FIKOLZA-1660 file (N, C-alpha, C; in steps of 0.1 Angstrom, whole numbers, plus 5000, padded with zeros to 4 digits):
% residues 72
   i   px   py   pz ch aa at
   1 5008 4990 5001  A  M  N
   1 4997 5000 5003  A  M CA
   1 5008 5012 5001  A  M  C
   2 5007 5022 4992  A  A  N
   2 5014 5032 4988  A  A CA
   2 5008 5043 4998  A  A  C
   3 5016 5052 5007  A  T  N
   3 5016 5060 5019  A  T CA
   3 5024 5070 5013  A  T  C
   4 5019 5081 5013  A  N  N
   4 5028 5094 5019  A  N CA
   4 5028 5098 5031  A  N  C
   5 5039 5101 5034  A  L  N
   5 5043 5104 5050  A  L CA
   5 5053 5117 5049  A  L  C
   6 5054 5128 5057  A  A  N
   6 5061 5137 5058  A  A CA
   6 5068 5136 5072  A  A  C
   7 5082 5131 5068  A  L  N
   7 5084 5123 5078  A  L CA
   7 5099 5133 5081  A  L  C
   8 5106 5133 5093  A  D  N
   8 5121 5142 5092  A  D CA
   8 5129 5134 5089  A  D  C
   9 5140 5141 5078  A  D  N
   9 5147 5137 5069  A  D CA
   9 5160 5127 5078  A  D  C
  10 5163 5138 5088  A  R  N
  10 5173 5137 5094  A  R CA
  10 5172 5124 5103  A  R  C
  11 5167 5119 5110  A  L  N
  11 5153 5110 5115  A  L CA
  11 5156 5098 5108  A  L  C
  12 5150 5099 5097  A  I  N
  12 5148 5087 5089  A  I CA
  12 5166 5084 5082  A  I  C
  13 5174 5096 5079  A  E  N
  13 5187 5090 5076  A  E CA
  13 5194 5084 5087  A  E  C
  14 5191 5090 5100  A  E  N
  14 5201 5083 5113  A  E CA
  14 5194 5070 5115  A  E  C
  15 5181 5063 5113  A  A  N
  15 5177 5053 5113  A  A CA
  15 5178 5044 5104  A  A  C
  16 5183 5049 5094  A  R  N
  16 5190 5042 5086  A  R CA
  16 5203 5036 5084  A  R  C
  17 5213 5044 5089  A  R  N
  17 5226 5044 5090  A  R CA
  17 5229 5033 5103  A  R  C
  18 5219 5039 5114  A  I  N
  18 5224 5030 5126  A  I CA
  18 5217 5015 5122  A  I  C
  19 5206 5017 5118  A  G  N
  19 5200 5003 5115  A  G CA
  19 5207 4995 5103  A  G  C
  20 5219 5000 5094  A  H  N
  20 5222 4994 5083  A  H CA
  20 5212 4993 5074  A  H  C
  21 5206 4997 5071  A  H  N
  21 5191 4996 5061  A  H CA
  21 5194 5005 5048  A  H  C
  22 5194 4997 5039  A  G  N
  22 5197 5002 5022  A  G CA
  22 5186 5013 5020  A  G  C
  23 5174 5013 5023  A  T  N
  23 5163 5024 5020  A  T CA
  23 5158 5029 5032  A  T  C
  24 5151 5042 5027  A  K  N
  24 5145 5044 5039  A  K CA
  24 5129 5037 5042  A  K  C
  25 5125 5027 5031  A  K  N
  25 5113 5020 5034  A  K CA
  25 5118 5011 5046  A  K  C
  26 5127 5004 5044  A  E  N
  26 5137 4992 5051  A  E CA
  26 5132 4998 5067  A  E  C
  27 5140 5010 5071  A  A  N
  27 5144 5021 5081  A  A CA
  27 5131 5021 5085  A  A  C
  28 5120 5022 5077  A  V  N
  28 5107 5026 5086  A  V CA
  28 5098 5015 5087  A  V  C
  29 5103 5002 5081  A  T  N
  29 5096 4989 5080  A  T CA
  29 5101 4984 5094  A  T  C
  30 5114 4985 5100  A  A  N
  30 5119 4980 5106  A  A CA
  30 5114 4988 5124  A  A  C
  31 5115 5002 5122  A  A  N
  31 5109 5008 5131  A  A CA
  31 5098 5004 5135  A  A  C
  32 5090 5001 5127  A  L  N
  32 5075 4999 5132  A  L CA
  32 5072 4987 5139  A  L  C
  33 5082 4977 5130  A  D  N
  33 5079 4962 5135  A  D CA
  33 5084 4960 5152  A  D  C
  34 5101 4970 5152  A  E  N
  34 5104 4972 5164  A  E CA
  34 5093 4977 5176  A  E  C
  35 5084 4991 5169  A  Y  N
  35 5074 4996 5176  A  Y CA
  35 5064 4986 5183  A  Y  C
  36 5059 4977 5175  A  I  N
  36 5048 4969 5176  A  I CA
  36 5056 4958 5185  A  I  C
  37 5065 4951 5186  A  R  N
  37 5070 4942 5194  A  R CA
  37 5074 4948 5208  A  R  C
  38 5075 4957 5209  A  R  N
  38 5077 4966 5220  A  R CA
  38 5063 4962 5227  A  R  C
  39 5056 4973 5222  A  R  N
  39 5038 4975 5228  A  R CA
  39 5040 4960 5229  A  R  C
  40 5035 4952 5226  A  K  N
  40 5034 4938 5230  A  K CA
  40 5042 4939 5238  A  K  C
  41 5052 4934 5242  A  Q  N
  41 5060 4933 5257  A  Q CA
  41 5055 4941 5266  A  Q  C
  42 5053 4953 5267  A  V  N
  42 5048 4959 5280  A  V CA
  42 5037 4956 5278  A  V  C
  43 5024 4950 5275  A  R  N
  43 5013 4942 5272  A  R CA
  43 5012 4932 5283  A  R  C
  44 5021 4926 5279  A  V  N
  44 5026 4911 5285  A  V CA
  44 5031 4916 5304  A  V  C
  45 5041 4925 5301  A  L  N
  45 5045 4929 5315  A  L CA
  45 5033 4937 5326  A  L  C
  46 5022 4940 5317  A  D  N
  46 5010 4948 5327  A  D CA
  46 5002 4935 5332  A  D  C
  47 5005 4924 5328  A  L  N
  47 4999 4911 5333  A  L CA
  47 5003 4902 5345  A  L  C
  48 5015 4909 5352  A  F  N
  48 5024 4907 5361  A  F CA
  48 5014 4906 5371  A  F  C
  49 5015 4898 5382  A  D  N
  49 5007 4903 5395  A  D CA
  49 4991 4904 5389  A  D  C
  50 4989 4896 5385  A  T  N
  50 4970 4898 5377  A  T CA
  50 4967 4886 5375  A  T  C
  51 4978 4874 5378  A  V  N
  51 4973 4857 5378  A  V CA
  51 4976 4852 5391  A  V  C
  52 4966 4845 5398  A  D  N
  52 4973 4841 5406  A  D CA
  52 4978 4826 5403  A  D  C
  53 4983 4820 5415  A  Y  N
  53 4990 4811 5413  A  Y CA
  53 4990 4803 5425  A  Y  C
  54 4995 4790 5424  A  D  N
  54 4994 4776 5434  A  D CA
  54 5006 4774 5439  A  D  C
  55 5012 4782 5451  A  R  N
  55 5025 4779 5457  A  R CA
  55 5030 4762 5458  A  R  C
  56 5018 4758 5457  A  E  N
  56 5020 4742 5459  A  E CA
  56 5023 4733 5448  A  E  C
  57 5021 4739 5436  A  Y  N
  57 5019 4730 5422  A  Y CA
  57 5033 4727 5420  A  Y  C
  58 5034 4715 5416  A  D  N
  58 5047 4707 5412  A  D CA
  58 5047 4702 5399  A  D  C
  59 5051 4709 5391  A  H  N
  59 5053 4707 5375  A  H CA
  59 5061 4697 5371  A  H  C
  60 5072 4690 5379  A  R  N
  60 5076 4678 5373  A  R CA
  60 5066 4667 5378  A  R  C
  61 5055 4669 5389  A  R  N
  61 5046 4656 5394  A  R CA
  61 5037 4657 5383  A  R  C
  62 5033 4669 5377  A  A  N
  62 5023 4669 5368  A  A CA
  62 5029 4664 5356  A  A  C
  63 5039 4668 5354  A  R  N
  63 5047 4663 5340  A  R CA
  63 5047 4647 5342  A  R  C
  64 5050 4641 5353  A  Q  N
  64 5050 4626 5353  A  Q CA
  64 5035 4622 5352  A  Q  C
  65 5028 4623 5359  A  S  N
  65 5014 4619 5359  A  S CA
  65 5011 4620 5345  A  S  C
  66 5012 4630 5334  A  D  N
  66 5007 4631 5319  A  D CA
  66 5013 4618 5313  A  D  C
  67 5026 4615 5319  A  R  N
  67 5034 4605 5309  A  R CA
  67 5032 4594 5312  A  R  C
  68 5023 4591 5324  A  I  N
  68 5017 4578 5326  A  I CA
  68 5003 4576 5323  A  I  C
  69 4996 4590 5321  A  E  N
  69 4984 4587 5317  A  E CA
  69 4983 4585 5299  A  E  C
  70 4998 4587 5293  A  Q  N
  70 4996 4587 5277  A  Q CA
  70 5004 4574 5273  A  Q  C
  71 5009 4566 5287  A  E  N
  71 5011 4549 5284  A  E CA
  71 5003 4541 5283  A  E  C
  72 4992 4546 5290  A  S  N
  72 4982 4539 5295  A  S CA
  72 4970 4538 5282  A  S  C
% end
């Protein structure tokens, strides 16, 4: 999709140079990708302390009982 944007040439050139991108399009695409990944990481961090967990849960015991059930 073609889009016309008025972007700061200094920022684009610096991003292109620092990121070793051959074109402005590559620099903008990489920047958008990084922005999206970062926002998703922040959403995951927001989940901390929102999920209750069982301190007594033993993942090894659960894994072992899963294997026993699969063998039968």
